[in-house]
N, C-alpha and C positions, 0 to 999 in steps of 0.2 A: 831594917828596910825603911825607906823614906815614906812618911805619911803626911798628907796635906789636908788640913781642916779648914774648910771655907765657911764663912758666915757673913751675915749682914743684909741679905736680900729680904725684901718685903714689898707690900703694895705701896706705890709712890705716886704722887701727883705730877703731871707735866710741869716742867721748869723746876722741879724739886732737885734735891741733892742727897747723896747717900755714899757712905764709904764701906766697901767690902774689905774683908780681912782674910788672909790665907796664912795660917800658922803651920810652920814646918816642924816636924818631930822625927826622931830616929836619925837616920843618916841624912845629913844636910847636903845641899848643893849650892853652888854659887848663884848670886842674884841674877847674873847675866845668862843663866840657864833656865830662868823661869819666865812665865808668860801668863796672860789672861786670855781666855777664849769665851765665847758665848754660843748658845745653841737654842734656836727657836723651834717650836714643834714642826716636824716634817722637814727640817733643814739640817745640814751638816754643821759641824763646829766652825764658827767664824772667828778669825783672829781679831783681837781687841788691842792688846798692848804687850810689849816685851822689853826687857832690859838686856842689852849686850854691850855694855860700856856706855853707849848712847841709849836713849829711849826711842821706841818705835811704836806708832799708833796707826790703826786703820783710818782711812779717810772718813769713815762714818762717825768716829768719836774724837778725832783730832780737834783740839781746842776746847773740848768739854770734859774729857777724862784725863786723869793724871795717875801714873803708877809711881809708887814710892815704897820705902822699906824702913823697918826698925830692926837693926841687927841684934840689939840687946834682947828683943822679944821674939826673934826668929820669925818675923812677920812681914809679909808683903801686902800692900794695900792697893786698892783701886778706888780713887776718889772720882765719883760721877757727879757732874754738874749739868744743869740745864737739860734734865732728862726729857726724852721724847717717847711717845708710845712705841715707836719702832725699836727702842732699846729693850723692850720686853723679851726676856730670854732666861734660860738657866746659865749662870755665869760660873766658869770653871777656872781654877788655878792649876797650872801645869808646870812640870819640870822636865828637863832634858834627861841625861846630860849630853853635852857635845853637839848642840844644835848650831849649824853653820848659819851665817847671815842670810844666805840665799834661800834657806828653808825655814826660817823662824816663824813664818806665817802659816806653816803647814802643820795642822794638829796631829797628823799621823807620825810626825817626827818626835813627839814627846812621849816619854815612857811612863811618867808618873802623873796621876790626876787626883784631885780632890773629888768629893761627892757632888759638888755644885750647889749653888744657892739660887733660888728663884727671885728674879726681879721683875715686877709687873708695874708698868707705868700706864695709868688710866685715870681719867677724871670721874 
């Protein structure tokens, strides 16, 4: 069974930077079937970034966040720059399989999830 271990969240200052990591173990999936979501208290899971050959980002994080990978370490990253208080959320790594392009922003389409890591941006 595929397992996703997410880490890297912490209390951060506005304009700060942080890299989140998602380590895949067990059954693997292709990088283009994986994505990042976030969830603030009282809200649903919000799309952040995904890889499907090309990289896709939400309007809220475009230009500030970058998704990448290290295949040798079975790890997907989310580099977060110029952090804002509205970025505060639990960040999740998710995997498909078989997510189509028209649905890649829909959290309900992903079958595998990590536990999430808390990112808090505050002065």
